[in-house]
Short mmCIF file of the C-alpha atoms (twelve columns), coordinates in Angstrom:
data_MODEL
# 
_entry.id   MODEL 
# 
loop_
_atom_site.group_PDB 
_atom_site.id 
_atom_site.type_symbol 
_atom_site.label_atom_id 
_atom_site.label_alt_id 
_atom_site.label_comp_id 
_atom_site.label_asym_id 
_atom_site.label_seq_id 
_atom_site.Cartn_x 
_atom_site.Cartn_y 
_atom_site.Cartn_z 
_atom_site.pdbx_PDB_model_num 
ATOM 1   C CA . MET A 1   107.115 79.800  111.012 1 
ATOM 2   C CA . PHE A 2   105.893 82.712  112.417 1 
ATOM 3   C CA . GLY A 3   102.427 83.601  113.828 1 
ATOM 4   C CA . LEU A 4   100.788 86.973  114.270 1 
ATOM 5   C CA . GLY A 5   99.114  87.552  117.424 1 
ATOM 6   C CA . PRO A 6   96.600  90.213  118.327 1 
ATOM 7   C CA . ALA A 7   99.183  92.101  119.566 1 
ATOM 8   C CA . THR A 8   101.613 92.128  116.674 1 
ATOM 9   C CA . ARG A 9   101.510 95.412  114.889 1 
ATOM 10  C CA . ILE A 10  101.968 95.410  111.302 1 
ATOM 11  C CA . TYR A 11  104.247 98.469  109.820 1 
ATOM 12  C CA . VAL A 12  104.718 99.421  106.014 1 
ATOM 13  C CA . ALA A 13  107.697 101.553 104.828 1 
ATOM 14  C CA . VAL A 14  106.397 104.114 102.954 1 
ATOM 15  C CA . GLY A 15  107.876 104.483 99.680  1 
ATOM 16  C CA . ALA A 16  110.260 102.562 97.561  1 
ATOM 17  C CA . THR A 17  112.933 100.306 99.177  1 
ATOM 18  C CA . ASP A 18  116.257 98.776  97.573  1 
ATOM 19  C CA . MET A 19  115.344 95.311  97.537  1 
ATOM 20  C CA . ARG A 20  118.549 93.872  97.004  1 
ATOM 21  C CA . LYS A 21  118.700 94.929  101.051 1 
ATOM 22  C CA . GLY A 22  118.951 91.991  103.078 1 
ATOM 23  C CA . TYR A 23  118.882 90.634  107.304 1 
ATOM 24  C CA . GLU A 24  121.217 93.973  107.848 1 
ATOM 25  C CA . GLY A 25  119.734 96.409  105.314 1 
ATOM 26  C CA . LEU A 26  116.342 95.954  106.317 1 
ATOM 27  C CA . TYR A 27  117.268 96.060  110.348 1 
ATOM 28  C CA . GLY A 28  118.543 99.185  109.787 1 
ATOM 29  C CA . LEU A 29  116.026 100.555 107.913 1 
ATOM 30  C CA . VAL A 30  113.823 99.468  110.678 1 
ATOM 31  C CA . ARG A 31  116.002 101.128 113.366 1 
ATOM 32  C CA . ASP A 32  117.182 104.115 111.522 1 
ATOM 33  C CA . ARG A 33  113.894 105.113 109.175 1 
ATOM 34  C CA . LEU A 34  110.890 103.400 110.764 1 
ATOM 35  C CA . GLN A 35  112.321 104.385 114.350 1 
ATOM 36  C CA . CYS A 36  111.208 101.156 115.732 1 
ATOM 37  C CA . GLU A 37  112.886 98.032  117.604 1 
ATOM 38  C CA . PRO A 38  113.441 95.101  114.840 1 
ATOM 39  C CA . ARG A 39  113.084 92.583  117.558 1 
ATOM 40  C CA . SER A 40  110.111 93.553  118.960 1 
ATOM 41  C CA . GLY A 41  108.402 90.833  116.890 1 
ATOM 42  C CA . HIS A 42  105.982 93.074  115.001 1 
ATOM 43  C CA . VAL A 43  105.849 92.864  111.146 1 
ATOM 44  C CA . PHE A 44  107.775 95.173  108.613 1 
ATOM 45  C CA . LEU A 45  106.871 95.482  105.024 1 
ATOM 46  C CA . PHE A 46  109.078 97.024  102.836 1 
ATOM 47  C CA . CYS A 47  108.213 97.365  98.689  1 
ATOM 48  C CA . ASN A 48  110.272 98.119  95.368  1 
ATOM 49  C CA . GLY A 49  109.477 101.255 93.277  1 
ATOM 50  C CA . GLN A 50  107.224 99.596  90.844  1 
ATOM 51  C CA . ARG A 51  105.169 97.896  93.514  1 
ATOM 52  C CA . ASN A 52  105.399 94.443  92.130  1 
ATOM 53  C CA . ARG A 53  108.241 93.162  94.762  1 
ATOM 54  C CA . LEU A 54  107.681 92.806  98.645  1 
ATOM 55  C CA . LYS A 55  110.168 92.012  101.153 1 
ATOM 56  C CA . VAL A 56  108.701 91.194  105.153 1 
ATOM 57  C CA . LEU A 57  110.770 91.228  107.878 1 
ATOM 58  C CA . VAL A 58  109.941 89.621  111.285 1 
ATOM 59  C CA . TRP A 59  111.868 88.847  114.703 1 
ATOM 60  C CA . ASP A 60  110.939 85.216  115.856 1 
ATOM 61  C CA . GLY A 61  112.459 85.215  118.825 1 
ATOM 62  C CA . SER A 62  115.137 83.489  117.767 1 
ATOM 63  C CA . GLY A 63  116.420 85.121  114.661 1 
ATOM 64  C CA . LEU A 64  115.319 86.968  111.904 1 
ATOM 65  C CA . TRP A 65  112.923 86.100  108.942 1 
ATOM 66  C CA . VAL A 66  113.035 87.828  105.319 1 
ATOM 67  C CA . CYS A 67  110.316 86.688  103.165 1 
ATOM 68  C CA . ALA A 68  109.512 88.062  99.501  1 
ATOM 69  C CA . LYS A 69  106.817 87.862  97.213  1 
ATOM 70  C CA . ARG A 70  106.903 89.030  93.588  1 
ATOM 71  C CA . LEU A 71  103.538 89.597  91.891  1 
ATOM 72  C CA . GLU A 72  103.515 87.856  88.103  1 
ATOM 73  C CA . ARG A 73  100.987 90.725  87.013  1 
ATOM 74  C CA . GLY A 74  99.668  93.873  88.537  1 
ATOM 75  C CA . ARG A 75  101.038 95.818  91.613  1 
ATOM 76  C CA . PHE A 76  100.933 95.919  95.179  1 
ATOM 77  C CA . HIS A 77  98.362  98.566  96.576  1 
ATOM 78  C CA . TRP A 78  100.307 100.051 98.800  1 
ATOM 79  C CA . PRO A 79  99.210  102.588 101.342 1 
ATOM 80  C CA . GLU A 80  99.965  106.331 101.413 1 
ATOM 81  C CA . ALA A 81  101.285 107.918 104.575 1 
ATOM 82  C CA . GLU A 82  100.088 111.448 105.773 1 
ATOM 83  C CA . ALA A 83  102.693 114.275 105.227 1 
ATOM 84  C CA . GLY A 84  105.466 113.501 107.621 1 
ATOM 85  C CA . GLN A 85  105.002 109.943 108.381 1 
ATOM 86  C CA . ASN A 86  107.698 107.288 107.408 1 
ATOM 87  C CA . LYS A 87  105.436 104.499 108.454 1 
ATOM 88  C CA . VAL A 88  101.712 103.196 107.923 1 
ATOM 89  C CA . VAL A 89  100.407 100.562 110.428 1 
ATOM 90  C CA . LEU A 90  98.039  97.881  108.965 1 
ATOM 91  C CA . SER A 91  95.774  95.827  110.728 1 
ATOM 92  C CA . HIS A 92  95.689  91.517  109.976 1 
ATOM 93  C CA . GLU A 93  93.020  92.313  107.388 1 
ATOM 94  C CA . ASP A 94  94.593  94.756  105.721 1 
ATOM 95  C CA . LEU A 95  97.950  92.541  105.796 1 
ATOM 96  C CA . SER A 96  96.159  90.029  104.313 1 
ATOM 97  C CA . LEU A 97  94.239  91.958  101.382 1 
ATOM 98  C CA . LEU A 98  97.789  93.710  100.723 1 
ATOM 99  C CA . LEU A 99  99.734  90.194  100.181 1 
ATOM 100 C CA . ASN A 100 97.066  88.816  98.007  1 
ATOM 101 C CA . GLY A 101 97.505  91.848  95.787  1 
ATOM 102 C CA . MET A 102 93.805  93.556  96.597  1 
ATOM 103 C CA . ASP A 103 92.934  97.196  97.278  1 
ATOM 104 C CA . ARG A 104 92.128  97.781  100.574 1 
ATOM 105 C CA . VAL A 105 90.575  101.128 100.007 1 
ATOM 106 C CA . GLN A 106 87.785  99.206  97.320  1 
ATOM 107 C CA . VAL A 107 86.884  96.489  99.779  1 
ATOM 108 C CA . GLN A 108 84.062  97.413  101.642 1 
ATOM 109 C CA . ARG A 109 83.436  95.878  104.997 1 
ATOM 110 C CA . ARG A 110 80.337  94.014  105.586 1 
ATOM 111 C CA . LYS A 111 77.979  95.519  108.145 1 
ATOM 112 C CA . ASN A 112 77.610  93.446  111.248 1 
ATOM 113 C CA . TRP A 113 74.223  91.886  111.667 1 
ATOM 114 C CA . TYR A 114 72.837  91.230  115.374 1 
ATOM 115 C CA . ARG A 115 69.344  89.402  115.879 1 
ATOM 116 C CA . GLU A 116 67.109  91.888  117.670 1 
ATOM 117 C CA . TYR A 117 65.337  90.213  120.948 1 
ATOM 118 C CA . ARG A 118 61.887  91.456  121.821 1 
ATOM 119 C CA . GLN A 119 60.830  90.685  125.437 1 
ATOM 120 C CA . VAL A 120 57.138  89.474  125.569 1 
ATOM 121 C CA . THR A 121 55.442  90.789  128.338 1 
ATOM 122 C CA . GLN A 122 52.435  88.732  130.153 1 
ATOM 123 C CA . GLU A 123 49.649  91.359  127.905 1 
ATOM 124 C CA . GLU A 124 51.088  90.263  124.689 1 
ATOM 125 C CA . PRO A 125 49.988  87.027  123.303 1 
ATOM 126 C CA . SER A 126 52.966  84.913  121.973 1 
ATOM 127 C CA . ALA A 127 53.642  84.380  118.426 1 
ATOM 128 C CA . GLY A 128 52.462  80.928  117.698 1 
ATOM 129 C CA . LEU A 129 50.508  79.898  121.116 1 
ATOM 130 C CA . ALA A 130 47.459  80.664  119.921 1 
# 
């Protein structure tokens, strides 16, 4: 199985892709349309026009993987690119949301919580030591 390390980029092809494409067809789309190297180890995602099927292409060092997923109900919330772009880069968290059928735009990230530490001076009495 392939692993997604922190250096692995996730590229999403904008627009619809013919889901009949296999290894060579998706390889050609990555190379020609997305202008990336298919054997880079990065992850490439493609979706059909109805947004209920997707394919993933990834190189694991010894060969290409093509994985497919079909949603039984609903649609994938496919990201939209800015004008003139043919691909979108996703974070690992956004990939997880996308593959699980969740809308990554409506999900709100929780703010980080940090404990504030206050230095106690000798002039201040310590709390709990009375």
